[in-house]
C-alpha positions as CSV (number, residue, x, y, z in Angstrom):
1,M,228.2,136.1,176.4
2,K,227.3,139.6,175.1
3,P,224.7,141.3,177.3
4,I,221.3,141.9,175.9
5,N,220.3,145.5,175.1
6,T,217.2,146.3,177.0
7,T,216.3,149.4,175.0
8,C,213.7,149.0,172.3
9,P,215.2,149.3,168.8
10,E,211.9,150.6,167.5
11,C,211.0,153.4,169.9
12,G,213.7,153.6,172.5
13,G,211.4,152.4,175.3
14,A,212.4,150.0,178.1
15,M,212.4,146.3,177.2
16,V,211.0,143.9,179.9
17,E,212.0,140.2,180.0
18,G,209.3,137.5,179.7
19,F,208.6,134.4,177.6
20,L,206.4,133.1,174.9
21,L,204.0,130.4,176.1
22,D,203.3,127.0,174.5
23,I,200.3,125.1,175.8
24,A,200.4,121.3,175.2
25,Q,198.0,118.9,176.8
26,G,197.1,121.3,179.6
27,L,200.8,122.1,180.4
28,N,202.1,125.7,180.3
29,L,205.6,125.5,178.8
30,P,208.1,128.2,177.7
31,T,208.9,128.2,174.0
32,S,212.1,126.5,172.6
33,W,214.0,127.0,169.4
34,V,214.7,123.8,167.5
35,E,217.4,123.5,164.9
36,E,216.4,122.8,161.3
37,P,213.1,123.3,159.5
38,P,210.1,121.5,161.0
39,E,209.3,117.9,159.9
40,K,205.9,116.4,160.4
41,S,205.5,113.4,162.7
42,F,202.4,111.2,162.9
43,W,202.8,110.6,166.6
44,T,204.1,113.9,168.0
45,G,203.0,116.4,165.4
46,T,206.6,117.6,164.8
47,K,209.9,115.6,164.9
48,V,212.4,117.0,167.4
49,K,214.4,113.9,168.5
50,G,218.1,114.4,168.0
51,K,217.8,118.1,167.2
52,E,219.4,120.9,169.2
53,K,216.8,122.7,171.4
54,L,217.4,126.0,173.1
55,P,215.2,128.0,175.5
56,V,213.9,131.3,174.1
57,Q,214.2,134.5,176.0
58,T,211.8,137.2,174.8
59,Y,211.7,140.9,175.6
60,R,208.7,143.2,175.2
61,C,208.8,147.0,174.9
62,A,206.6,148.5,177.6
63,A,206.0,151.5,175.4
64,C,205.2,150.1,171.9
65,G,204.8,146.3,172.4
66,F,207.7,145.3,170.1
67,L,209.0,141.8,170.8
68,K,212.6,140.6,170.4
69,S,213.6,137.0,171.1
70,Y,216.9,135.2,171.6
71,A,217.8,131.5,171.6
72,R,221.3,131.5,173.0
73,A,223.4,128.5,173.9
74,K,225.0,128.5,177.3
75,E,228.7,129.1,177.2
76,E,231.1,126.8,179.2
77,G,231.3,127.7,182.8
78,E,227.7,129.1,183.1
């Protein structure tokens, strides 16, 4: 897997790894990327069953605040 560039593409500052937070029924959860456009669900708000879900890595520039996110699938052997 190609390494992630930790230099800000906007200002050249240092990028720091973190995550975007989702809060659901009192739980603090990291954000996930879901394949396909969102579909409404009466019971869950949005249908996700059977769709690919990937964790999101987000980097924030310490100098200017620019955010850059990645949703990368794990390669075999990781």
